C-alpha positions in Angstrom: -49.5 -75.1 -20.7 -50.7 -71.8 -22.2 -50.5 -69.1 -19.3 -48.0 -67.4 -16.8 -48.9 -66.5 -13.6 -47.4 -63.7 -12.6 -48.3 -62.9 -8.7 -48.9 -58.8 -8.1 -46.4 -58.5 -5.5 -43.3 -60.1 -8.4 -45.6 -56.8 -11.0 -43.8 -54.1 -7.6 -40.7 -54.6 -8.3 -40.3 -53.8 -11.8 -41.1 -57.1 -13.1 -44.3 -55.9 -15.4 -44.2 -57.4 -18.6 -42.7 -60.9 -18.3 -42.9 -63.3 -22.6 -43.3 -66.4 -22.1 -42.9 -69.4 -24.7 -43.5 -72.3 -25.8 -41.2 -74.5 -28.9 -42.3 -77.7 -29.8 -40.2 -79.4 -32.9 -36.0 -78.9 -31.6 -34.1 -80.9 -32.7 -31.6 -80.5 -30.6 -27.5 -81.6 -31.7 -24.9 -80.7 -30.9 -23.4 -80.0 -33.7 -24.1 -75.6 -34.4 -22.5 -74.8 -37.5 -24.8 -73.3 -38.8 -24.9 -70.2 -36.7 -21.1 -70.1 -36.9 -21.7 -66.8 -38.8 -24.1 -65.6 -36.0 -21.4 -65.7 -33.5 -18.9 -64.0 -35.6 -21.1 -61.2 -35.8 -21.9 -61.6 -31.9 -18.7 -61.5 -31.5 -17.4 -58.9 -33.1 -20.7 -56.9 -32.5 -19.2 -57.0 -28.1 -15.7 -56.6 -29.2 -16.8 -52.4 -30.1 -20.6 -51.9 -28.1 -20.4 -54.8 -25.6 -20.2 -50.9 -23.2 -23.5 -49.7 -25.1 -25.7 -52.5 -25.2 -25.5 -52.3 -21.2 -25.5 -48.9 -20.8 -29.2 -48.6 -22.6 -32.2 -48.4 -19.6 -33.6 -51.6 -20.8 -30.5 -53.3 -19.6 -29.7 -51.1 -16.3 -32.8 -51.8 -14.9 -32.2 -55.5 -14.2 -30.2 -53.9 -11.2 -33.3 -52.4 -10.1 -34.9 -55.3 -9.9 -32.1 -56.7 -8.1 -31.9 -54.4 -6.0 -35.7 -54.6 -4.9 -35.3 -58.7 -3.9 -32.2 -57.2 -1.9 -29.8 -58.2 -3.9 -27.9 -55.1 -5.0 -24.6 -56.4 -6.1 -26.0 -58.8 -8.2 -24.9 -59.1 -11.8 -28.0 -59.6 -13.9 -27.9 -62.9 -16.8 -27.5 -60.9 -20.2 -25.5 -58.9 -18.7 -22.6 -61.7 -16.8 -23.0 -63.1 -20.9 -22.2 -60.2 -22.4 -18.8 -59.7 -20.0 -18.3 -63.9 -20.3 -18.5 -63.1 -24.4 -16.0 -60.4 -24.6 -13.7 -62.0 -22.2 -13.8 -65.6 -23.9 -15.6 -65.2 -26.7 -19.0 -67.6 -26.5 -18.9 -70.6 -25.0 -21.0 -72.6 -27.3 -23.7 -75.5 -26.4 -26.3 -77.1 -28.7 -27.7 -75.0 -31.4 -30.9 -74.5 -29.4 -28.7 -72.6 -26.1 -26.4 -71.2 -28.9 -29.4 -70.2 -30.2 -30.7 -68.4 -26.7 -28.1 -67.7 -25.5 -27.4 -65.3 -29.2 -30.6 -63.5 -28.8 -29.8 -62.4 -25.0 -26.5 -61.6 -25.9 -27.4 -59.4 -28.9 -29.6 -57.2 -27.1 -28.2 -57.4 -23.3 -31.7 -58.8 -22.1 -31.6 -61.6 -19.5 -34.0 -64.6 -21.4 -34.2 -68.5 -19.2 -34.9 -71.6 -21.1 -36.0 -74.8 -20.0 -37.1 -78.4 -20.9 -40.4 -78.4 -20.1 -41.1 -81.7 -21.8 -42.1 -83.7 -19.0 -43.7 -81.2 -16.7 -47.7 -79.5 -17.1 -49.6 -76.6 -16.0 -49.3 -73.1 -16.0 -46.3 -71.1 -15.3 -46.1 -69.1 -11.7 -43.6 -66.7 -10.7 -43.7 -65.3 -7.7 -41.6 -64.0 -4.7 -40.0 -67.2 -2.7 -41.2 -67.8 1.1 -37.4 -69.1 2.5 -35.3 -71.8 1.8 -36.3 -73.3 -1.7 -33.7 -75.1 -3.7 -32.1 -75.4 -6.8 -29.2 -77.0 -8.5 -28.0 -74.1 -11.0 -26.8 -75.5 -14.8 -23.2 -75.1 -13.7 -22.9 -75.0 -10.1 -21.7 -78.4 -7.6 -23.7 -77.1 -4.7 -26.9 -75.9 -4.3 -29.0 -72.6 -4.5 -31.5 -71.5 -1.6 -33.3 -69.3 -1.8 -34.3 -66.5 0.9 -37.6 -64.8 0.7 -38.5 -62.6 -1.6 -36.5 -64.2 -3.6 -38.3 -64.3 -7.3 -39.7 -68.0 -8.7 -40.6 -69.3 -11.5 -42.0 -72.9 -11.2 -43.9 -75.7 -13.1 -45.5 -78.7 -11.7 -44.4 -77.5 -8.6 -40.6 -77.2 -9.8 -38.7 -75.2 -9.8 -37.2 -73.9 -13.2 -35.1 -70.8 -11.8 -34.6 -68.7 -9.6 -33.2 -64.2 -9.8 -31.7 -63.9 -6.4 -28.0 -64.7 -4.8 -27.5 -66.2 -8.0 -29.4 -65.4 -11.6 -29.5 -69.4 -12.5 -31.7 -71.8 -14.2 -32.0 -75.7 -12.8 -29.6 -77.7 -14.1 -32.3 -80.2 -14.0 -34.4 -78.7 -16.6 -31.5 -77.4 -19.2 -32.1 -78.6 -22.9 -30.2 -81.3 -24.2 -30.8 -83.8 -27.3 -33.6 -85.1 -25.3 -35.6 -82.1 -25.1 -38.6 -82.1 -27.5 -40.8 -79.0 -25.6 -39.0 -75.7 -24.0 -40.2 -72.7 -22.1 -38.6 -69.8 -23.5 -39.3 -66.8 -20.7 -37.9 -63.5 -20.6 -38.6 -61.5 -17.1 -37.9 -58.2 -18.3 -37.8 -55.2 -15.9 -39.1 -51.8 -14.8 -37.9 -50.7 -19.0 -38.7 -52.9 -21.0 -42.3 -53.0 -22.4 -44.2 -56.9 -23.3 -43.2 -55.7 -26.8 -38.8 -56.2 -26.0 -39.9 -59.6 -23.9 -41.5 -61.0 -28.0 -39.2 -59.9 -30.1 -36.6 -61.0 -27.9 -38.3 -64.3 -28.2 -39.2 -63.9 -31.1 -35.7 -63.8 -31.8 -34.0 -66.2 -30.5 -36.9 -68.9 -32.4 -36.1 -67.1 -35.6 -32.6 -68.6 -34.6 -33.1 -72.0 -33.0 -35.5 -72.0 -37.1 -32.1 -72.3 -38.0 -30.5 -75.4 -37.0 -34.6 -76.9 -36.3 -37.3 -75.5 -39.0 -39.8 -77.7 -37.8 -40.4 -76.1 -34.5 -43.7 -73.8 -33.5 -43.6 -71.0 -31.3 -46.6 -70.4 -29.1 -46.7 -67.5 -26.8 -48.3 -68.6 -23.5 -51.2 -65.7 -22.7 -49.9 -63.5 -18.9 -51.8 -63.7 -15.7 -51.7 -61.2 -12.4 -53.1 -62.9 -9.1 -52.2 -62.3 -5.8 -49.7 -64.3 -4.3 -52.0 -65.8 -1.6 -54.6 -67.3 -4.8 -51.9 -67.9 -6.8 -49.9 -70.1 -3.9 -53.3 -72.1 -3.4 -54.0 -73.0 -7.5 -50.0 -73.3 -7.8 -51.1 -76.1 -4.5 -53.8 -77.8 -5.5 -54.1 -81.6 -7.4 
């Protein structure tokens, strides 16, 4: 897994500079006290500056992406996270998930992290044909994509959907069994490649506080026509 293949029609809706990286050497555990100070600082920041974060053009432009795919009322993941923290504080999961949630909420930018220990091949970011299904994290029923939604997948397995919900697949959530994770910042029209790299690196730096042996490898990004990308994805 060393590249991200993005279809041209995905770029046309505003996902211009997506960034992804592989993180190896993880030691995932439920105990994450080393991050407590970061969590306290984040909650204080959101308590006083949430609207300042959410009003940044790099954050508000996620709404434009959802409007372009036909879901103008959908609340982007980064915004959802900030609203939840405002209401009840950061919901703690494990040291790795907490780390990337902190990085996401600090900037209001949506991040996706997936266990890809058992997967190989390119990461494909493409528009849905309609009918593709995932069972999102914390959902009891599957969600079905509509035509034009944005999916990202590896080895034929859908990892996340940007459509009727902005969610990652529960089957590839990060757990204590995770050895390798894929971290994605798809971004929007206003997020530069450096913006997307910076939020990924911030997440990695926080992960390293509890996983000192973790390594980070950014993936190459290429653009293909939708038909070409689909034919490659379908190849054995």
